[in-house]
N, C-alpha and C positions, 0 to 999 in steps of 0.2 A: 514247593512241596518238599517236605523233609524226607530224607532217605538215609538208609544205612548201606554202606559198601561192605561187601563180603569178600575177604581175601582168603585164598586157598594157596598154601605153599608160597606165601609172600607175593602172590600175584592177584590182581583184581579179578574176581570171578563173576560177580553179579552185583546188581543193585537190588535192594529190597526195601519194603516198607518197614519202618522202625518197629512196629508191633510184631511183625513176623520174624524179624532178626533177633528179637529178645530171647527166643528159645534156642538160639545157637550159642555155642561157647567155644573158647579156644581149646583146641585139642580133640574136639568131637569129630567123628567121621561124618562127611557129608557127601551124598551121592550126586552125580551129574544131573540126575532127574530132579532132585531137590533144588539144585542151583537154577536149573532151567525154569522150574515152577516159580521160584522166588522172583526171578527176572521177569517172567511173564506177568505175574500179578502186579509187580511194580509198574511195568509198562502199561498195562490195562488201566490201572488207577490213574497214573499220570496223564495218559492220553485223554481219559474222561474229564479230568479236571481242566486240562488245557482247552478241550472242546466247550466246556461249560463257560469258561472265561471268554472264549471267542463268540459265544452266543449272546453275551451280555448286551452289547449295543443294539443289535437287531437280529431278527430271524435270519437263518442261513440255510442254504440247500445242503444236502448230504455231501455233494461233490465239493462245495466250498470248504466244508469242515474237513473232509478227507485231504484236500490239498494243503490246508493250513497245518494239519497235524503232521503230514509228511514233511512239509517245509521246516517244521520245528524239530524234526529228527525222530519222531516216534515211529516204531515199526508199523508196517501195513496192517498186520493182524491186530495190533493194539488199536489202531485207528478204526478198523472195522468193528471191533468189539465196542468201542466208545460210541460209534454212530448207532449201532444196534440198540445199545442201552438207552440212548437218548430218544430213539424212535419208540421204544417200549414205554418210556416215561412221558411221551407226547410232546417232546421239545423239538423234534425234527420230523417234518412232514412236507415232502416236496409239493404235494398238491395244494396244501394250505399256503405254503410259501409262494407258489406261483400266483394264486389268487390274490394274496396280499400285495405282491409286487406289482401286479397289473393295476390294482386299485390305487396304490400309492403313486405310481408313475402317471396314471390317468389324472389324478388330482394335482400333482405338483409340476410335472413336465410331460404333457401329453405327447405321445409318439404314435406312429402308425402300427398296425398289426404286425407288419414285417419287422419293424424296428424292435418291438417288444419281443417277438420270437427270437431275434438275434441276441438280445440281452439275456434272455432266459437260457438260451443254448449255451452262452458263454458261462453261465452259472452252473452248468452241468445238469440241467433238468431234462428228463426224457422227452423225446419228440411227441409221444402220445399225450403226455401230461400238458405240454405246451399247446398242442392243437386243440385239446378240449377246453383249455382255459381261454384262449383267444377267440374261440368260435362265437362267443357272445358279445364281443367288442363292437361298438357302434363307431365305425371309423369316421363317418360324417360328423358326428357330435364331437369326437376327439379333435378333428381338424378345425372345427369352429373354435373350440376351447384353446387349442394351440395357437391359432392365429390371433385370437382376442388378447392373449397374453402379450403379444408384440404389436398390438394395434397402434400404439403411440408413435412408433417409428414410421408409420405410413400416413400420418395425418397430413403431411405437407404435399402429398400426391393426391391426384384425383383421377377418376376415370380409368382409362386403359393402363396407365402407368401403375396405378395402385393395384389393379387386378393382376398385372404381370408380376409385381413384387410379392404379393401375397402368394400367388401360385408357385413362384420359384422357392419361396421360403418353405411352403408345405411339401414341395417335392424333395427338398433337402432333408426334411424330417421323415421321408419315406412313404408318404401317403400316395395312393394310386392317382394317376393323372386325372381321371374323371372326378374324383373327390376334390382334388386340388382346384380344378376348374370351377366346379359348382360352388365351393366355399369362397373362392376368390371373387366370383361374380356377386354372390350374396353380400359379401362384406364391402366390396368396392362400390356397388350400386344398391345401397339399402333402399327398400321400398318406402314410400311415403307413410305407410301404415304403421311402421315400426316406431 
């Protein structure tokens, strides 16, 4: 992002957007409020552009964007303004992000309800949003999907050994014991009708 640097009394006073610095000239008086406003506008615009670039590869939660902007050195107020602007424009929505994340993870790398909740918590999603999103998850179906993705590694086992390995795998993925046991039995001892 292009910027203009404003010097007052041979000391750097503020960064400004080039279009806003064009009205300034050497020898003109400039107030502290004007310098503060120039810096604030520069920070708001820069943080917004940084956030837009961060959103390029995939959707992000508001917390992820805030952490990214802070790590890049933007002031907290500028980060807040950028996130609010992105929310107004429809690019940041934690509820939609949560739904999309659960859908994506369910298709690519199925996890238990608890594991999904933990992932979303790490992404800074509010607890109420997480609970409403995971309430509709079918853990039994997810466990079957998860186990079927790894079914090749258990082909050499049969009976009890296969059941134990499947159950242990599902437990490591965070599924409840009852779901692990039922899924492992169903996959270890497929009925003749299947």
